VMD Tcl script that builds the backbone (N, CA, C; Angstrom):
set m [mol new atoms 180]
animate dup $m
set s [atomselect $m all]
$s set {name element resname resid chain x y z} {
  {N N UNK 1 A -12.428 -2.958 -10.596}
  {CA C UNK 1 A -11.948 -1.936 -9.705}
  {C C UNK 1 A -11.158 -0.911 -10.529}
  {N N UNK 2 A -11.387 0.364 -10.261}
  {CA C UNK 2 A -10.652 1.398 -10.978}
  {C C UNK 2 A -9.411 1.798 -10.199}
  {N N UNK 3 A -8.430 2.251 -10.928}
  {CA C UNK 3 A -7.191 2.696 -10.286}
  {C C UNK 3 A -7.427 4.010 -9.555}
  {N N UNK 4 A -6.789 4.175 -8.401}
  {CA C UNK 4 A -6.884 5.467 -7.724}
  {C C UNK 4 A -6.098 6.516 -8.525}
  {N N UNK 5 A -6.449 7.778 -8.392}
  {CA C UNK 5 A -5.707 8.814 -9.116}
  {C C UNK 5 A -4.233 8.803 -8.739}
  {N N UNK 6 A -3.402 9.199 -9.658}
  {CA C UNK 6 A -1.945 9.187 -9.462}
  {C C UNK 6 A -1.526 9.952 -8.205}
  {N N UNK 7 A -2.194 11.055 -7.916}
  {CA C UNK 7 A -1.806 11.854 -6.754}
  {C C UNK 7 A -2.112 11.158 -5.424}
  {N N UNK 8 A -2.866 10.074 -5.447}
  {CA C UNK 8 A -3.171 9.327 -4.224}
  {C C UNK 8 A -2.293 8.093 -4.056}
  {N N UNK 9 A -1.396 7.830 -5.002}
  {CA C UNK 9 A -0.556 6.635 -4.922}
  {C C UNK 9 A 0.847 6.996 -4.447}
  {N N UNK 10 A 1.415 6.130 -3.606}
  {CA C UNK 10 A 2.752 6.354 -3.059}
  {C C UNK 10 A 3.608 5.107 -3.258}
  {N N UNK 11 A 4.943 5.276 -3.345}
  {CA C UNK 11 A 5.823 4.118 -3.479}
  {C C UNK 11 A 5.907 3.322 -2.171}
  {N N UNK 12 A 6.527 2.173 -2.251}
  {CA C UNK 12 A 6.604 1.250 -1.109}
  {C C UNK 12 A 7.168 1.905 0.142}
  {N N UNK 13 A 8.260 2.616 0.011}
  {CA C UNK 13 A 8.902 3.230 1.184}
  {C C UNK 13 A 7.955 4.210 1.874}
  {N N UNK 14 A 7.301 5.061 1.096}
  {CA C UNK 14 A 6.359 6.019 1.674}
  {C C UNK 14 A 5.153 5.310 2.284}
  {N N UNK 15 A 4.704 4.229 1.645}
  {CA C UNK 15 A 3.582 3.459 2.177}
  {C C UNK 15 A 3.935 2.888 3.551}
  {N N UNK 16 A 5.127 2.345 3.663}
  {CA C UNK 16 A 5.573 1.775 4.938}
  {C C UNK 16 A 5.672 2.857 6.013}
  {N N UNK 17 A 6.232 3.995 5.661}
  {CA C UNK 17 A 6.341 5.098 6.619}
  {C C UNK 17 A 4.963 5.604 7.040}
  {N N UNK 18 A 4.038 5.654 6.091}
  {CA C UNK 18 A 2.696 6.167 6.374}
  {C C UNK 18 A 1.955 5.340 7.419}
  {N N UNK 19 A 2.170 4.028 7.417}
  {CA C UNK 19 A 1.460 3.173 8.380}
  {C C UNK 19 A 2.362 2.630 9.479}
  {N N UNK 20 A 3.642 3.012 9.467}
  {CA C UNK 20 A 4.538 2.637 10.552}
  {C C UNK 20 A 4.946 1.181 10.580}
  {N N UNK 21 A 5.153 0.602 9.399}
  {CA C UNK 21 A 5.598 -0.790 9.319}
  {C C UNK 21 A 6.806 -0.873 8.398}
  {N N UNK 22 A 7.571 -1.958 8.456}
  {CA C UNK 22 A 8.687 -2.131 7.520}
  {C C UNK 22 A 8.184 -2.341 6.091}
  {N N UNK 23 A 9.023 -2.035 5.120}
  {CA C UNK 23 A 8.670 -2.252 3.712}
  {C C UNK 23 A 8.320 -3.708 3.452}
  {N N UNK 24 A 8.976 -4.626 4.135}
  {CA C UNK 24 A 8.689 -6.058 3.957}
  {C C UNK 24 A 7.234 -6.375 4.322}
  {N N UNK 25 A 6.692 -5.682 5.297}
  {CA C UNK 25 A 5.301 -5.894 5.689}
  {C C UNK 25 A 4.358 -5.469 4.573}
  {N N UNK 26 A 4.666 -4.365 3.907}
  {CA C UNK 26 A 3.860 -3.905 2.778}
  {C C UNK 26 A 3.844 -4.996 1.708}
  {N N UNK 27 A 5.014 -5.564 1.405}
  {CA C UNK 27 A 5.098 -6.622 0.393}
  {C C UNK 27 A 4.330 -7.868 0.826}
  {N N UNK 28 A 4.369 -8.203 2.124}
  {CA C UNK 28 A 3.605 -9.353 2.633}
  {C C UNK 28 A 2.108 -9.117 2.481}
  {N N UNK 29 A 1.661 -7.908 2.782}
  {CA C UNK 29 A 0.245 -7.585 2.656}
  {C C UNK 29 A -0.216 -7.758 1.217}
  {N N UNK 30 A 0.648 -7.407 0.259}
  {CA C UNK 30 A 0.306 -7.583 -1.159}
  {C C UNK 30 A 0.181 -9.060 -1.470}
  {N N UNK 31 A 1.162 -9.867 -1.033}
  {CA C UNK 31 A 1.131 -11.315 -1.293}
  {C C UNK 31 A -0.102 -11.973 -0.685}
  {N N UNK 32 A -0.522 -11.493 0.462}
  {CA C UNK 32 A -1.679 -12.077 1.152}
  {C C UNK 32 A -3.011 -11.535 0.649}
  {N N UNK 33 A -2.968 -10.572 -0.268}
  {CA C UNK 33 A -4.192 -10.008 -0.810}
  {C C UNK 33 A -4.832 -8.949 0.062}
  {N N UNK 34 A -4.127 -8.487 1.062}
  {CA C UNK 34 A -4.651 -7.477 1.983}
  {C C UNK 34 A -4.520 -6.064 1.413}
  {N N UNK 35 A -3.591 -5.860 0.480}
  {CA C UNK 35 A -3.290 -4.550 -0.083}
  {C C UNK 35 A -3.135 -4.682 -1.591}
  {N N UNK 36 A -3.682 -3.725 -2.333}
  {CA C UNK 36 A -3.601 -3.735 -3.791}
  {C C UNK 36 A -2.347 -3.016 -4.256}
  {N N UNK 37 A -1.615 -3.648 -5.157}
  {CA C UNK 37 A -0.405 -3.059 -5.717}
  {C C UNK 37 A -0.731 -2.459 -7.079}
  {N N UNK 38 A -0.294 -1.225 -7.289}
  {CA C UNK 38 A -0.437 -0.556 -8.569}
  {C C UNK 38 A 0.971 -0.243 -9.067}
  {N N UNK 39 A 1.081 0.367 -10.221}
  {CA C UNK 39 A 2.381 0.740 -10.759}
  {C C UNK 39 A 2.842 -0.217 -11.831}
  {N N UNK 40 A 4.119 -0.124 -12.143}
  {CA C UNK 40 A 4.723 -0.951 -13.175}
  {C C UNK 40 A 5.525 -2.067 -12.511}
  {N N UNK 41 A 6.012 -3.036 -13.296}
  {CA C UNK 41 A 6.795 -4.117 -12.688}
  {C C UNK 41 A 7.987 -3.640 -11.855}
  {N N UNK 42 A 8.596 -2.545 -12.242}
  {CA C UNK 42 A 9.757 -2.064 -11.484}
  {C C UNK 42 A 9.450 -1.008 -10.449}
  {N N UNK 43 A 8.180 -0.593 -10.368}
  {CA C UNK 43 A 7.822 0.486 -9.440}
  {C C UNK 43 A 6.442 0.221 -8.844}
  {N N UNK 44 A 6.426 -0.280 -7.631}
  {CA C UNK 44 A 5.171 -0.545 -6.936}
  {C C UNK 44 A 4.623 0.760 -6.359}
  {N N UNK 45 A 3.309 0.906 -6.430}
  {CA C UNK 45 A 2.641 2.059 -5.839}
  {C C UNK 45 A 1.398 1.575 -5.106}
  {N N UNK 46 A 1.028 2.324 -4.067}
  {CA C UNK 46 A -0.097 1.926 -3.225}
  {C C UNK 46 A -1.006 3.117 -2.977}
  {N N UNK 47 A -2.302 2.841 -2.894}
  {CA C UNK 47 A -3.302 3.877 -2.660}
  {C C UNK 47 A -3.252 4.311 -1.195}
  {N N UNK 48 A -3.020 5.594 -0.971}
  {CA C UNK 48 A -2.900 6.099 0.396}
  {C C UNK 48 A -4.213 5.923 1.166}
  {N N UNK 49 A -5.356 6.011 0.490}
  {CA C UNK 49 A -6.642 5.803 1.171}
  {C C UNK 49 A -6.778 4.353 1.642}
  {N N UNK 50 A -6.351 3.403 0.821}
  {CA C UNK 50 A -6.403 1.992 1.206}
  {C C UNK 50 A -5.456 1.730 2.381}
  {N N UNK 51 A -4.296 2.343 2.360}
  {CA C UNK 51 A -3.348 2.204 3.465}
  {C C UNK 51 A -3.935 2.739 4.770}
  {N N UNK 52 A -4.644 3.848 4.681}
  {CA C UNK 52 A -5.255 4.448 5.867}
  {C C UNK 52 A -6.278 3.500 6.487}
  {N N UNK 53 A -7.076 2.866 5.648}
  {CA C UNK 53 A -8.073 1.907 6.149}
  {C C UNK 53 A -7.377 0.736 6.838}
  {N N UNK 54 A -6.326 0.218 6.225}
  {CA C UNK 54 A -5.593 -0.901 6.817}
  {C C UNK 54 A -4.950 -0.490 8.136}
  {N N UNK 55 A -4.368 0.705 8.176}
  {CA C UNK 55 A -3.712 1.178 9.400}
  {C C UNK 55 A -4.693 1.319 10.566}
  {N N UNK 56 A -5.926 1.650 10.260}
  {CA C UNK 56 A -6.947 1.818 11.306}
  {C C UNK 56 A -7.587 0.501 11.705}
  {N N UNK 57 A -7.374 -0.548 10.902}
  {CA C UNK 57 A -8.015 -1.835 11.137}
  {C C UNK 57 A -7.484 -2.558 12.357}
  {N N UNK 58 A -8.294 -3.443 12.924}
  {CA C UNK 58 A -7.907 -4.173 14.129}
  {C C UNK 58 A -6.871 -5.270 13.888}
  {N N UNK 59 A -6.774 -5.778 12.652}
  {CA C UNK 59 A -5.866 -6.914 12.401}
  {C C UNK 59 A -4.605 -6.494 11.675}
  {N N UNK 60 A -4.137 -5.330 11.938}
  {CA C UNK 60 A -2.936 -4.810 11.313}
  {C C UNK 60 A -1.785 -5.701 11.633}
}
mol reanalyze $m
mol bondsrecalc $m
mol representation Tube
mol addrep $m
């Protein structure tokens, strides 16, 4: 899998705001394999396109 372009990645707080869930939910989705985490060890980033698909999904 290739990394999404930098301009499509957002930090945890923005990811949570984008889909209307708490930041803890974003972290749970990563642990469960539902969401891919990018970035460095101290800075998590998420693909906004992947977040959009998850937000539209029935099992959010």
